[in-house]
Legacy VTK file of the C-alpha trace (Angstrom):
# vtk DataFile Version 3.0
C-alpha trace
ASCII
DATASET POLYDATA
POINTS 276 float
5.354 10.440 -13.779
3.890 14.159 -14.600
4.723 16.986 -12.371
1.063 17.323 -11.435
0.817 13.626 -10.450
4.222 14.240 -8.061
2.326 17.218 -6.547
-0.690 14.887 -5.466
1.416 12.504 -3.705
1.693 12.139 0.184
4.190 10.158 1.974
3.178 6.870 3.213
4.220 4.315 5.661
6.881 1.459 4.449
5.798 -1.804 3.911
8.708 -4.126 5.373
8.909 -7.815 4.765
10.963 -9.878 7.531
13.080 -12.726 5.904
15.991 -15.257 7.012
16.516 -18.675 7.845
13.546 -20.763 9.411
14.874 -20.560 13.194
16.782 -17.370 13.332
13.908 -15.243 15.251
11.808 -13.604 12.501
8.559 -14.209 14.481
9.905 -13.600 17.655
11.177 -10.043 16.382
7.954 -9.355 15.198
6.101 -10.511 18.482
8.450 -8.063 20.265
7.513 -5.225 17.855
3.656 -5.960 17.992
3.562 -7.039 21.670
1.524 -9.807 20.662
2.307 -13.640 20.762
2.164 -15.687 17.414
4.903 -17.898 17.664
3.369 -19.433 20.689
0.315 -20.778 18.745
1.945 -21.902 15.617
3.209 -25.399 15.094
6.830 -25.631 16.502
6.883 -21.696 16.486
7.448 -21.736 12.683
4.958 -19.208 10.867
2.746 -20.968 8.529
0.883 -18.165 6.750
1.688 -14.851 5.697
0.291 -11.992 7.927
0.429 -8.318 7.773
0.689 -6.217 10.992
1.032 -2.531 11.688
3.396 -0.920 14.241
3.878 2.258 15.366
7.759 3.603 16.290
8.411 7.195 17.705
5.050 8.124 16.077
5.737 6.578 12.631
3.528 3.755 11.418
5.111 0.646 9.728
3.664 -2.178 8.102
5.315 -5.595 8.540
4.725 -8.624 6.447
5.720 -11.725 8.212
6.895 -14.443 5.763
6.588 -18.175 6.211
9.968 -19.950 7.386
9.435 -23.464 6.061
11.213 -24.382 3.098
8.067 -25.321 1.130
7.020 -21.737 1.144
9.774 -20.341 -1.008
7.417 -18.964 -3.606
5.391 -17.260 -0.644
8.789 -15.626 0.678
9.454 -14.382 -3.137
5.981 -12.930 -3.228
6.533 -11.063 0.156
9.950 -9.510 -0.728
8.354 -8.276 -4.218
5.384 -6.605 -2.314
7.599 -4.858 0.166
9.315 -1.567 0.117
12.067 -2.591 2.519
13.268 -5.855 4.075
14.879 -6.784 7.378
17.210 -9.804 6.875
17.277 -11.665 10.184
20.718 -13.531 10.933
21.286 -15.586 14.104
24.815 -14.134 15.090
25.594 -17.388 16.680
24.995 -19.495 13.673
25.463 -17.212 10.780
24.442 -17.481 7.289
22.312 -20.687 6.332
20.900 -21.742 3.049
17.642 -19.940 3.624
19.506 -16.820 4.655
21.360 -17.147 1.137
18.267 -17.821 -0.719
16.702 -14.689 0.963
19.711 -12.464 -0.246
19.341 -13.786 -3.813
15.532 -12.927 -3.745
16.372 -9.475 -2.320
19.033 -8.804 -4.880
16.782 -9.887 -7.646
13.729 -7.841 -6.488
16.150 -4.909 -5.838
14.573 -4.656 -2.428
16.447 -2.377 -0.196
17.385 -4.092 3.149
18.689 -3.919 6.766
20.538 -6.609 8.410
19.309 -7.650 11.982
21.927 -9.718 13.608
19.806 -11.463 16.084
20.475 -13.710 19.346
23.144 -11.248 20.568
22.292 -12.716 24.019
23.711 -16.252 23.174
27.375 -16.764 24.051
28.516 -17.859 20.564
27.236 -14.746 19.015
29.959 -13.434 16.523
29.238 -10.310 14.763
32.404 -9.959 12.785
31.887 -13.587 11.285
28.598 -12.507 10.173
29.954 -9.530 8.615
32.742 -11.780 6.877
30.178 -14.177 5.437
27.932 -11.549 4.154
30.817 -9.952 2.486
31.461 -13.203 0.836
28.007 -13.099 -0.547
28.659 -9.477 -1.808
26.671 -7.927 0.895
28.886 -5.341 2.572
27.470 -3.596 5.638
28.653 -0.195 6.911
31.985 -0.081 8.277
32.954 -3.211 6.463
33.094 -1.793 2.796
29.526 -1.031 2.221
26.362 0.759 2.776
23.959 -1.799 3.887
22.659 -0.877 7.344
23.198 -3.555 10.273
21.811 -3.869 13.747
22.657 -6.300 16.547
19.640 -7.100 18.617
18.093 -9.833 20.743
14.516 -10.463 19.811
14.173 -12.206 22.883
15.282 -9.557 25.481
14.245 -6.695 22.943
18.039 -5.312 23.192
18.646 -3.457 19.875
15.089 -3.547 18.662
14.422 0.255 19.024
17.613 0.853 17.120
16.523 -1.432 14.178
13.274 0.547 13.984
15.120 3.492 14.095
17.140 2.245 10.748
13.697 1.347 9.108
12.148 4.889 9.707
15.437 6.367 8.136
15.636 4.222 5.193
11.919 4.981 4.559
12.380 8.703 4.950
15.261 8.377 2.401
13.324 6.454 0.115
10.466 8.586 0.332
7.620 6.111 -0.265
4.475 7.952 -1.441
0.782 7.477 -2.651
-1.860 9.501 -4.623
-5.113 9.775 -2.385
-7.025 10.624 -5.710
-5.507 7.505 -7.619
-7.529 4.329 -7.935
-6.714 2.005 -4.965
-4.253 -1.010 -5.807
-2.213 -3.473 -3.986
-1.569 -7.117 -3.555
-3.583 -10.038 -1.947
-1.541 -11.734 0.986
-3.562 -14.700 2.113
-7.235 -15.676 1.596
-9.652 -18.145 3.461
-13.263 -18.726 2.780
-15.797 -18.926 5.760
-19.465 -20.101 5.866
-20.313 -16.907 7.542
-18.441 -14.270 5.774
-17.714 -15.972 2.427
-14.060 -14.854 0.968
-12.075 -13.053 3.230
-8.752 -11.673 1.940
-5.698 -10.089 3.743
-4.585 -7.374 1.410
-1.640 -4.798 1.518
-2.415 -1.420 -0.150
0.375 0.397 -2.043
-1.544 3.219 -3.842
-4.790 5.194 -3.322
-7.339 4.759 -0.642
-9.694 1.872 -0.497
-12.831 2.372 0.832
-15.996 0.117 1.723
-18.366 -0.263 -1.376
-15.682 -0.007 -4.058
-15.663 -2.408 -6.679
-12.336 -4.565 -6.597
-10.816 -7.039 -9.070
-7.883 -9.051 -9.797
-7.067 -11.078 -12.937
-8.840 -14.271 -11.669
-11.966 -12.659 -9.846
-13.877 -9.652 -8.865
-16.305 -8.402 -6.343
-17.290 -5.294 -4.000
-15.951 -4.364 -0.874
-18.814 -5.457 1.418
-16.845 -5.324 4.850
-13.475 -3.674 5.288
-11.350 -4.281 8.380
-7.814 -2.818 9.638
-5.213 -5.412 10.729
-6.849 -5.723 14.260
-10.083 -6.930 12.445
-11.846 -3.717 13.338
-14.342 -2.331 11.005
-13.339 0.705 9.243
-14.690 2.822 5.962
-11.148 3.177 4.415
-7.770 2.109 4.346
-5.006 4.376 3.001
-1.913 3.207 1.053
0.816 1.408 3.073
-1.622 -0.313 5.403
-2.735 -3.964 5.658
-6.458 -4.721 5.766
-8.861 -7.479 5.596
-11.476 -7.207 2.408
-14.716 -9.489 2.552
-16.607 -9.434 -1.023
-14.749 -11.135 -3.556
-17.128 -13.267 -5.580
-14.691 -16.290 -5.777
-11.173 -16.820 -4.050
-8.252 -14.934 -5.638
-4.817 -16.230 -5.798
-2.438 -15.101 -2.960
-0.006 -12.765 -4.344
-2.189 -11.463 -6.955
-2.215 -7.869 -7.648
-5.885 -5.933 -7.266
-7.242 -2.749 -8.359
-10.314 -1.158 -6.872
-12.643 1.592 -7.909
-15.087 2.128 -10.988
-14.597 -0.195 -13.631
-12.101 -2.137 -11.800
-12.584 -5.581 -13.834
-12.231 -3.702 -17.159
-9.091 -1.699 -15.956
-7.593 -5.113 -14.579
-8.210 -6.781 -17.873
-6.887 -3.915 -19.779
-3.394 -4.304 -18.102
LINES 1 277
276 0 1 2 3 4 5 6 7 8 9 10 11 12 13 14 15 16 17 18 19 20 21 22 23 24 25 26 27 28 29 30 31 32 33 34 35 36 37 38 39 40 41 42 43 44 45 46 47 48 49 50 51 52 53 54 55 56 57 58 59 60 61 62 63 64 65 66 67 68 69 70 71 72 73 74 75 76 77 78 79 80 81 82 83 84 85 86 87 88 89 90 91 92 93 94 95 96 97 98 99 100 101 102 103 104 105 106 107 108 109 110 111 112 113 114 115 116 117 118 119 120 121 122 123 124 125 126 127 128 129 130 131 132 133 134 135 136 137 138 139 140 141 142 143 144 145 146 147 148 149 150 151 152 153 154 155 156 157 158 159 160 161 162 163 164 165 166 167 168 169 170 171 172 173 174 175 176 177 178 179 180 181 182 183 184 185 186 187 188 189 190 191 192 193 194 195 196 197 198 199 200 201 202 203 204 205 206 207 208 209 210 211 212 213 214 215 216 217 218 219 220 221 222 223 224 225 226 227 228 229 230 231 232 233 234 235 236 237 238 239 240 241 242 243 244 245 246 247 248 249 250 251 252 253 254 255 256 257 258 259 260 261 262 263 264 265 266 267 268 269 270 271 272 273 274 275
């Protein structure tokens, strides 16, 4: 990166993925953070689709990506970990590491995604933090105070105990990493999920990693292209632009892009995607 491009960069909010075993409380944690219920309307309380949400903690914005818990969604979890800047690895303190926990650790290591361990369900009688620390050490994950530098926070997603401290760690990690974007650079990011409706056509949930996406921009992925006819924030409120780090809904792709595809926006977006 040139010195000039470094000068143009502005700090942006982190994109955080929440991973872990199927019933260890990922969605309950996000419910508490967003003060909105998702688990209640999902079959069996398991999240079935990747969604992106924006939260605020002590004046700092954080984008959260919720990843599906079912074993069939391994590829989607891998996608989430790749797209994210940071991860929260949720482990139930009364159950410890499970196969999907170990799989999440493997993905985070492979994608070199920095992560924080949230030891959940501390309100349960069988919660054993030391046992979880030992199990993590056996997988070469060494938390602070246990021979390593991985941050951890005991929490209860149900009662909210420790969640504020967890968000403090997310903000601190983000500040240390210094995630940034160039407001003059072409907008780019990833498609998280897609659906097609009779009234609006192709509707894509995206997360922006670079630049500023504006209504009216050309937009393209490797499989399709289009123009941003409608742009909404994560609350589905119409907006004229979205800055890097934020999630959004885009209407305007000519056909359905693949979930997980990278997109580029701006002038000659299609030719620029083809050239990469």
